C-alpha beads as a LAMMPS data file, in Angstrom:
LAMMPS data file: protein, C-alpha beads

281 atoms
280 bonds

1 atom types
1 bond types

-500.0 500.0 xlo xhi
-500.0 500.0 ylo yhi
-500.0 500.0 zlo zhi

Masses

1 110.0

Atoms # bond

1 1 1 47.069 -367.344 -349.381
2 1 1 45.620 -370.353 -351.238
3 1 1 42.170 -369.927 -351.504
4 1 1 40.939 -373.359 -352.504
5 1 1 38.195 -372.584 -350.140
6 1 1 36.576 -370.531 -352.738
7 1 1 36.146 -373.613 -354.895
8 1 1 35.592 -376.255 -352.454
9 1 1 33.665 -378.277 -354.665
10 1 1 36.136 -378.336 -357.246
11 1 1 38.420 -381.292 -356.988
12 1 1 41.773 -379.594 -358.330
13 1 1 44.369 -381.780 -360.191
14 1 1 47.702 -380.806 -361.587
15 1 1 49.468 -382.659 -364.970
16 1 1 52.804 -381.466 -365.149
17 1 1 55.592 -382.510 -367.011
18 1 1 57.315 -382.256 -370.149
19 1 1 55.358 -381.475 -373.706
20 1 1 54.763 -384.708 -375.578
21 1 1 54.342 -386.539 -372.557
22 1 1 50.798 -387.611 -372.932
23 1 1 49.226 -385.202 -370.785
24 1 1 45.878 -384.096 -373.225
25 1 1 46.034 -387.825 -374.242
26 1 1 45.669 -389.177 -370.523
27 1 1 42.808 -386.204 -369.578
28 1 1 40.913 -387.023 -372.302
29 1 1 40.800 -390.534 -371.626
30 1 1 39.688 -389.818 -368.521
31 1 1 36.623 -388.116 -370.016
32 1 1 38.260 -384.684 -369.902
33 1 1 37.444 -381.912 -372.279
34 1 1 38.944 -378.218 -373.073
35 1 1 37.116 -376.194 -370.580
36 1 1 36.365 -373.721 -373.384
37 1 1 34.525 -376.229 -375.405
38 1 1 31.275 -376.113 -373.445
39 1 1 29.850 -377.168 -370.219
40 1 1 31.594 -380.300 -369.016
41 1 1 32.247 -382.271 -365.403
42 1 1 36.164 -382.250 -366.272
43 1 1 37.724 -379.168 -367.471
44 1 1 41.083 -379.850 -369.169
45 1 1 42.667 -376.298 -368.364
46 1 1 46.731 -375.943 -370.130
47 1 1 48.763 -372.848 -370.686
48 1 1 48.219 -373.035 -373.890
49 1 1 44.738 -371.846 -373.791
50 1 1 46.121 -368.284 -372.596
51 1 1 48.046 -366.436 -375.358
52 1 1 45.358 -364.813 -377.429
53 1 1 43.367 -366.944 -379.338
54 1 1 39.989 -365.229 -380.117
55 1 1 37.738 -368.110 -379.412
56 1 1 39.318 -368.788 -375.833
57 1 1 39.063 -364.899 -375.128
58 1 1 35.307 -364.783 -375.925
59 1 1 34.941 -367.902 -373.782
60 1 1 36.779 -366.445 -371.014
61 1 1 34.858 -362.973 -371.483
62 1 1 31.858 -364.897 -370.975
63 1 1 32.834 -366.266 -367.987
64 1 1 33.323 -362.654 -366.517
65 1 1 30.008 -361.454 -367.352
66 1 1 28.148 -364.384 -365.547
67 1 1 30.625 -363.762 -362.698
68 1 1 29.289 -360.256 -362.608
69 1 1 31.831 -358.229 -364.551
70 1 1 29.775 -357.392 -367.627
71 1 1 32.022 -354.582 -368.376
72 1 1 35.051 -355.699 -367.915
73 1 1 34.350 -358.982 -370.211
74 1 1 33.969 -355.966 -373.139
75 1 1 37.712 -355.154 -372.299
76 1 1 39.200 -357.066 -375.536
77 1 1 42.843 -355.926 -375.769
78 1 1 44.118 -358.062 -373.340
79 1 1 43.620 -360.596 -370.412
80 1 1 41.234 -358.535 -367.468
81 1 1 44.800 -358.880 -365.270
82 1 1 46.620 -356.316 -367.439
83 1 1 43.354 -353.374 -367.899
84 1 1 45.388 -351.481 -365.158
85 1 1 48.270 -350.998 -367.842
86 1 1 46.010 -349.534 -370.900
87 1 1 45.325 -346.656 -368.149
88 1 1 42.653 -344.728 -370.917
89 1 1 40.598 -347.852 -371.144
90 1 1 40.863 -348.375 -367.486
91 1 1 39.403 -344.799 -366.790
92 1 1 36.658 -345.778 -368.753
93 1 1 35.981 -349.391 -367.619
94 1 1 35.484 -347.487 -363.908
95 1 1 33.305 -344.729 -365.153
96 1 1 30.944 -347.388 -367.121
97 1 1 31.209 -350.327 -364.429
98 1 1 29.140 -350.358 -361.150
99 1 1 30.146 -350.282 -357.425
100 1 1 29.266 -354.337 -357.470
101 1 1 31.296 -354.586 -361.070
102 1 1 34.086 -353.208 -359.227
103 1 1 33.710 -354.974 -356.179
104 1 1 33.558 -358.268 -358.037
105 1 1 37.217 -357.242 -359.794
106 1 1 38.561 -356.243 -356.667
107 1 1 37.657 -359.858 -355.558
108 1 1 39.254 -361.912 -358.442
109 1 1 42.433 -359.642 -358.363
110 1 1 42.812 -359.995 -354.625
111 1 1 42.104 -363.884 -354.211
112 1 1 43.777 -364.137 -357.359
113 1 1 46.698 -361.962 -358.254
114 1 1 48.921 -361.905 -361.283
115 1 1 51.937 -361.310 -359.579
116 1 1 51.593 -364.662 -357.764
117 1 1 52.460 -366.451 -361.537
118 1 1 55.905 -364.032 -361.354
119 1 1 57.399 -366.107 -358.488
120 1 1 60.178 -367.611 -360.786
121 1 1 60.761 -369.906 -357.151
122 1 1 57.678 -371.232 -357.397
123 1 1 57.542 -372.959 -360.692
124 1 1 58.932 -375.899 -360.428
125 1 1 61.538 -376.903 -362.363
126 1 1 61.792 -374.217 -364.717
127 1 1 61.532 -371.470 -362.825
128 1 1 60.721 -368.730 -364.910
129 1 1 57.732 -366.372 -364.800
130 1 1 54.750 -367.279 -366.451
131 1 1 51.305 -364.615 -366.531
132 1 1 49.549 -368.021 -368.012
133 1 1 49.180 -369.546 -364.761
134 1 1 47.881 -366.888 -363.765
135 1 1 44.919 -367.565 -366.862
136 1 1 44.906 -370.775 -365.747
137 1 1 44.208 -369.948 -361.971
138 1 1 41.242 -367.736 -363.010
139 1 1 39.299 -369.957 -365.352
140 1 1 39.328 -372.487 -362.768
141 1 1 37.351 -370.141 -360.099
142 1 1 35.127 -368.769 -362.841
143 1 1 33.641 -372.072 -363.991
144 1 1 30.637 -373.050 -363.004
145 1 1 29.732 -375.444 -360.262
146 1 1 28.549 -378.483 -362.992
147 1 1 32.503 -378.356 -363.518
148 1 1 33.363 -380.640 -360.647
149 1 1 37.003 -381.696 -361.480
150 1 1 39.799 -379.275 -362.990
151 1 1 43.057 -380.715 -364.512
152 1 1 45.439 -378.490 -364.991
153 1 1 48.087 -379.228 -368.009
154 1 1 51.416 -377.599 -367.400
155 1 1 54.969 -378.278 -368.116
156 1 1 55.424 -376.749 -364.400
157 1 1 54.005 -376.423 -360.982
158 1 1 53.538 -372.739 -360.836
159 1 1 49.628 -373.368 -360.685
160 1 1 50.845 -374.452 -356.760
161 1 1 51.170 -370.979 -355.780
162 1 1 46.924 -370.627 -356.108
163 1 1 45.856 -373.904 -355.079
164 1 1 46.471 -377.122 -353.161
165 1 1 46.189 -379.406 -356.141
166 1 1 46.817 -383.207 -356.537
167 1 1 50.132 -383.255 -358.484
168 1 1 50.385 -386.384 -360.942
169 1 1 53.578 -386.059 -362.734
170 1 1 53.432 -387.722 -366.562
171 1 1 56.289 -389.969 -367.474
172 1 1 57.182 -391.055 -371.012
173 1 1 59.978 -393.579 -371.233
174 1 1 62.647 -392.160 -373.570
175 1 1 62.666 -393.892 -376.869
176 1 1 58.335 -393.121 -376.861
177 1 1 59.521 -389.759 -376.120
178 1 1 61.804 -389.702 -378.929
179 1 1 58.751 -390.745 -381.079
180 1 1 56.515 -387.986 -379.581
181 1 1 58.977 -385.499 -380.777
182 1 1 59.337 -386.843 -384.182
183 1 1 55.807 -387.395 -385.031
184 1 1 54.721 -383.704 -383.212
185 1 1 57.645 -382.060 -385.936
186 1 1 59.036 -380.061 -382.588
187 1 1 62.601 -379.197 -382.843
188 1 1 64.858 -381.163 -380.784
189 1 1 67.536 -378.600 -380.997
190 1 1 65.733 -376.321 -379.185
191 1 1 66.593 -375.002 -375.753
192 1 1 63.387 -375.399 -373.400
193 1 1 61.621 -377.837 -375.619
194 1 1 59.922 -381.121 -374.551
195 1 1 63.806 -383.306 -374.406
196 1 1 65.112 -380.194 -372.392
197 1 1 62.160 -380.728 -370.359
198 1 1 62.346 -384.143 -369.590
199 1 1 65.874 -383.485 -368.500
200 1 1 64.566 -380.682 -366.050
201 1 1 62.407 -384.171 -364.299
202 1 1 64.266 -386.754 -365.143
203 1 1 67.659 -388.097 -364.551
204 1 1 69.674 -391.254 -364.978
205 1 1 70.211 -393.601 -362.513
206 1 1 71.891 -397.323 -362.017
207 1 1 68.631 -399.233 -361.004
208 1 1 65.314 -399.650 -362.469
209 1 1 62.872 -397.123 -361.063
210 1 1 60.377 -395.373 -362.953
211 1 1 60.349 -398.719 -365.616
212 1 1 62.194 -401.311 -365.774
213 1 1 64.089 -400.508 -369.291
214 1 1 67.298 -400.167 -369.540
215 1 1 69.619 -397.695 -371.552
216 1 1 73.485 -397.450 -372.614
217 1 1 74.604 -393.840 -373.968
218 1 1 75.368 -395.750 -377.206
219 1 1 71.436 -396.569 -377.765
220 1 1 70.686 -392.835 -376.890
221 1 1 73.212 -391.073 -378.865
222 1 1 71.581 -393.519 -381.351
223 1 1 67.956 -392.279 -380.561
224 1 1 69.117 -388.705 -380.736
225 1 1 70.675 -389.058 -383.850
226 1 1 67.402 -390.374 -385.941
227 1 1 65.627 -387.533 -384.218
228 1 1 68.158 -384.852 -385.609
229 1 1 69.745 -383.959 -382.385
230 1 1 73.464 -381.715 -383.133
231 1 1 74.808 -382.292 -380.137
232 1 1 73.789 -386.218 -378.364
233 1 1 76.195 -385.765 -375.921
234 1 1 74.955 -382.711 -374.414
235 1 1 71.684 -384.798 -373.176
236 1 1 74.096 -387.792 -371.713
237 1 1 75.546 -385.172 -369.961
238 1 1 71.693 -383.144 -368.511
239 1 1 70.518 -386.516 -367.592
240 1 1 73.407 -387.450 -365.431
241 1 1 74.752 -390.073 -367.679
242 1 1 78.598 -390.597 -366.207
243 1 1 81.496 -393.401 -366.830
244 1 1 79.506 -395.479 -364.375
245 1 1 76.288 -395.198 -365.814
246 1 1 77.262 -395.547 -369.642
247 1 1 76.572 -399.010 -370.601
248 1 1 73.510 -399.586 -368.239
249 1 1 71.234 -396.821 -367.229
250 1 1 67.614 -396.152 -366.099
251 1 1 65.486 -393.581 -364.988
252 1 1 64.112 -391.947 -361.705
253 1 1 63.543 -388.516 -361.026
254 1 1 65.093 -386.056 -360.037
255 1 1 65.742 -385.088 -356.666
256 1 1 63.219 -382.213 -355.939
257 1 1 60.215 -383.608 -357.855
258 1 1 57.504 -383.803 -355.122
259 1 1 54.535 -385.682 -356.997
260 1 1 53.459 -388.797 -355.391
261 1 1 51.849 -389.975 -357.846
262 1 1 53.727 -390.475 -361.371
263 1 1 52.276 -391.928 -364.505
264 1 1 53.631 -394.312 -367.258
265 1 1 51.433 -392.858 -370.138
266 1 1 52.690 -395.184 -372.740
267 1 1 53.759 -398.499 -371.553
268 1 1 52.389 -401.152 -368.662
269 1 1 55.173 -399.890 -366.416
270 1 1 56.417 -402.291 -363.918
271 1 1 58.131 -399.966 -361.816
272 1 1 56.993 -396.827 -359.384
273 1 1 55.004 -395.032 -362.082
274 1 1 51.381 -396.546 -362.518
275 1 1 50.093 -397.566 -365.854
276 1 1 47.262 -395.295 -366.725
277 1 1 44.325 -397.739 -366.357
278 1 1 45.592 -397.512 -362.475
279 1 1 44.768 -393.777 -362.339
280 1 1 41.499 -392.446 -360.864
281 1 1 40.836 -388.892 -360.530

Bonds

1 1 1 2
2 1 2 3
3 1 3 4
4 1 4 5
5 1 5 6
6 1 6 7
7 1 7 8
8 1 8 9
9 1 9 10
10 1 10 11
11 1 11 12
12 1 12 13
13 1 13 14
14 1 14 15
15 1 15 16
16 1 16 17
17 1 17 18
18 1 18 19
19 1 19 20
20 1 20 21
21 1 21 22
22 1 22 23
23 1 23 24
24 1 24 25
25 1 25 26
26 1 26 27
27 1 27 28
28 1 28 29
29 1 29 30
30 1 30 31
31 1 31 32
32 1 32 33
33 1 33 34
34 1 34 35
35 1 35 36
36 1 36 37
37 1 37 38
38 1 38 39
39 1 39 40
40 1 40 41
41 1 41 42
42 1 42 43
43 1 43 44
44 1 44 45
45 1 45 46
46 1 46 47
47 1 47 48
48 1 48 49
49 1 49 50
50 1 50 51
51 1 51 52
52 1 52 53
53 1 53 54
54 1 54 55
55 1 55 56
56 1 56 57
57 1 57 58
58 1 58 59
59 1 59 60
60 1 60 61
61 1 61 62
62 1 62 63
63 1 63 64
64 1 64 65
65 1 65 66
66 1 66 67
67 1 67 68
68 1 68 69
69 1 69 70
70 1 70 71
71 1 71 72
72 1 72 73
73 1 73 74
74 1 74 75
75 1 75 76
76 1 76 77
77 1 77 78
78 1 78 79
79 1 79 80
80 1 80 81
81 1 81 82
82 1 82 83
83 1 83 84
84 1 84 85
85 1 85 86
86 1 86 87
87 1 87 88
88 1 88 89
89 1 89 90
90 1 90 91
91 1 91 92
92 1 92 93
93 1 93 94
94 1 94 95
95 1 95 96
96 1 96 97
97 1 97 98
98 1 98 99
99 1 99 100
100 1 100 101
101 1 101 102
102 1 102 103
103 1 103 104
104 1 104 105
105 1 105 106
106 1 106 107
107 1 107 108
108 1 108 109
109 1 109 110
110 1 110 111
111 1 111 112
112 1 112 113
113 1 113 114
114 1 114 115
115 1 115 116
116 1 116 117
117 1 117 118
118 1 118 119
119 1 119 120
120 1 120 121
121 1 121 122
122 1 122 123
123 1 123 124
124 1 124 125
125 1 125 126
126 1 126 127
127 1 127 128
128 1 128 129
129 1 129 130
130 1 130 131
131 1 131 132
132 1 132 133
133 1 133 134
134 1 134 135
135 1 135 136
136 1 136 137
137 1 137 138
138 1 138 139
139 1 139 140
140 1 140 141
141 1 141 142
142 1 142 143
143 1 143 144
144 1 144 145
145 1 145 146
146 1 146 147
147 1 147 148
148 1 148 149
149 1 149 150
150 1 150 151
151 1 151 152
152 1 152 153
153 1 153 154
154 1 154 155
155 1 155 156
156 1 156 157
157 1 157 158
158 1 158 159
159 1 159 160
160 1 160 161
161 1 161 162
162 1 162 163
163 1 163 164
164 1 164 165
165 1 165 166
166 1 166 167
167 1 167 168
168 1 168 169
169 1 169 170
170 1 170 171
171 1 171 172
172 1 172 173
173 1 173 174
174 1 174 175
175 1 175 176
176 1 176 177
177 1 177 178
178 1 178 179
179 1 179 180
180 1 180 181
181 1 181 182
182 1 182 183
183 1 183 184
184 1 184 185
185 1 185 186
186 1 186 187
187 1 187 188
188 1 188 189
189 1 189 190
190 1 190 191
191 1 191 192
192 1 192 193
193 1 193 194
194 1 194 195
195 1 195 196
196 1 196 197
197 1 197 198
198 1 198 199
199 1 199 200
200 1 200 201
201 1 201 202
202 1 202 203
203 1 203 204
204 1 204 205
205 1 205 206
206 1 206 207
207 1 207 208
208 1 208 209
209 1 209 210
210 1 210 211
211 1 211 212
212 1 212 213
213 1 213 214
214 1 214 215
215 1 215 216
216 1 216 217
217 1 217 218
218 1 218 219
219 1 219 220
220 1 220 221
221 1 221 222
222 1 222 223
223 1 223 224
224 1 224 225
225 1 225 226
226 1 226 227
227 1 227 228
228 1 228 229
229 1 229 230
230 1 230 231
231 1 231 232
232 1 232 233
233 1 233 234
234 1 234 235
235 1 235 236
236 1 236 237
237 1 237 238
238 1 238 239
239 1 239 240
240 1 240 241
241 1 241 242
242 1 242 243
243 1 243 244
244 1 244 245
245 1 245 246
246 1 246 247
247 1 247 248
248 1 248 249
249 1 249 250
250 1 250 251
251 1 251 252
252 1 252 253
253 1 253 254
254 1 254 255
255 1 255 256
256 1 256 257
257 1 257 258
258 1 258 259
259 1 259 260
260 1 260 261
261 1 261 262
262 1 262 263
263 1 263 264
264 1 264 265
265 1 265 266
266 1 266 267
267 1 267 268
268 1 268 269
269 1 269 270
270 1 270 271
271 1 271 272
272 1 272 273
273 1 273 274
274 1 274 275
275 1 275 276
276 1 276 277
277 1 277 278
278 1 278 279
279 1 279 280
280 1 280 281
């Protein structure tokens, strides 16, 4: 069951789309601040936050304590949803925690079950398990009322298993994507990185759609070669550039993409993707 009602005073927005498409850039332009940096009315929460960064882990523990789980907040080996896997520590926590804390823990676990982040079918477009999505949901739930707007930053839509959100897909034209990949030193040949994610969200079409930029197989091969891709024809195939499109194609969304709002983060768009100055949160 979606629990939007439980944080009804918060506006929930998902910035989805490939890595290097400008999600953090746009969020910060809109006045957002990372949730672990202190009080903010617009909080940015990304999956990358839920690895094991000590600074972020410490902030999350503070939120748990303020929520009413002070003993749970002292548990430092891992995120709270894994505590039951550490049987000795879990037993110790049960001994030291109050009945009220146990109730608060059960509330958190029941409303934001870790299992939802393991539902591959709900994590479009990659369809992979990702426990970090549970972390994003918990952080949003635990943040104070002063965080009136939450922006989730993810390459997929798994957060929708927890909340009803406004899904804003971020689009970057191919030439800009190549520039971003090069500037960030991303391994363009590694499966699962931003270029491959791009092919999961977008595909070739015969008419201008998201913007009016036209490409050919030849120009795309030149761009891919310039950033060091070993097999440009692989990307051409993934984008669906067939013989009919090789001399002229544009970009559109994949058929299963549901986002109603699509933002071009780098260019003033003349197509279905709006420019960043036209997005309001």
